[in-house]
N, C-alpha and C positions, 0 to 999 in steps of 0.2 A: 504494500500500500504506500503510495507516494505521500510524503509529508506535505501538508498544506502550507507550511511556513517556509521551508527552504527547498522543497522539491526532491529531497533525498528519497530514493526508492527502497532503501533498506531500513524500514521501521520495524519495531518490535511490539508484539502483543504482550501487555502486562497483565491484563485481566479480561476474562470472558464470562458473561453471564446471560441467562435468558432475559428477554425483554418483551414488552407488549403481550403479556399472557402466553409466553412461549412460542410466539410466531416470528420472533426475530432474535438475533444474538447481538448483544451490545459488547463491543470490544474497546477497551482502553488501550491506547497505543502510545509509544514513546519513540522519539527520533533521537538516535545517538549522535547525529551530526550537529543538531542545533539545540537539543534538549527540550524541544516542544512536545507537548502532550495533547492528544486529541482523541475523540471518540468516533467510532464507525459502527454502523448497524448492518447486519447481514440478514436478508430476508429471502424466502423462496419466491421465485417468480415463475408462475406456471406457464405463461405464454406472453409474447410481446404483443401489447395492445396498440392499436392505432386509433386516434381520435379523428372523427370526421367533423370538422367545424361547419357552422351554418353556411359559410361561404363556399363550402365544398373542399376547402383546403384540408390536407391530411397531415397530421403530425404525430410523432410517437407520444404515447401516454407518459406523463411525467408525474409520478407520485408526489414529488416535492411541490409541484405547482398546486396539486389538489390540497396537499397539507397546508400550504401557505394561505390559500383562500379560506379554508375552514378555520384556521387559527385566527385570521383577521376577523372573521365573523364572530368568533367566540372570545375575542379579546376582552379581558376584564369581566368575564362571566364566571359565576360560581360553579364551574365544572372542572374536575380534576384533569390535569394534563394527561394522565394515564387513560382516562375515559375517552379523551379526544383521540389518543393514539389507537385505542381499541376500535373506535368508530371508523377511523381512516382505514385501518387494516381490514375491517369488515366490509367497507365499501369496495376496496381493491379486490378482496376475495370474491365478492359478489360479481364484480365486473369480469374477473378472470374466469369465473365458473359459468358465465352466460353461454360459453361455447363459441362465441364470435371473437375474431381478432379485431374487426373494425366495429367501433362503437361510436355512435353520434354524441356530440357534446350535449345535446338535449337530453339524452338518456342519462348521462352522467350527472347533469344538473338536477334532474328529477330525483335520482337516487339520493343525492346529497341532501336535497330539500326534504325528502321523506324522512331521512335519518335525523337531520337537525330538528325537525318538527317534534320528534319523540324525545329529544334530549333537552332542548332549550329554545323557547319560543323567540326570545330576543335574538339569539344567534340565527335562528331560522329567518326572521324578518330582515336582519342585516344581509344575509346571504341572498335572499330573494330580491332585495333592492338592487343588487348588482346583477344578479342572474336575469331578472326580468326588466332590467334597465329602467328603473323608476326615474322619471324626469322632473316631477314636482311633488309637493306635499300631498296633493290629492291622491296620488298613486299609493303612498303609504297608507293613507286613511282608508282607502277602498280595500286594500289588501288586509289590513289589520281588522277591519269590520267583518271580513269573511272568516276570520279566526274565532271571533266571539260567538258564543251560542246566542240564539235569539232570546231576548228578554220577554217575560210574560206580558202579553198585551201587544207585542210588536207583530206586525205582519211579516210573514216569511217570504 
């Protein structure tokens, strides 16, 4: 593994342990050249996924991109980081087990929204605001009103 600090290719594993409910291995590494310490994660990848964007453009699935977008939506929310890691791993396993290598970005977005809705409604609304491209406050209001159960006496 190449050292991210100095580029040395001869780094040493100092500690390995299971992570993310035993679906990944966390390795603490040390670079003898610069003394840098860093962590890597090793995960099973069942198949190479390709994302089909709405524009028709194709790009390789990037777990880190998915993770960044979910972590932004869940920023400062009372959800344990381990729970978010489990959620991301679950989404990736679900995508890999669909049997297709080409998956539309719409399908990925719907799966993420479905998962976030079960875990944290604020994170769900944050993600939806980007995914559904909200343009004004009325978009939020309409979306949030759909989340609320109808009050007694209100027309459905």
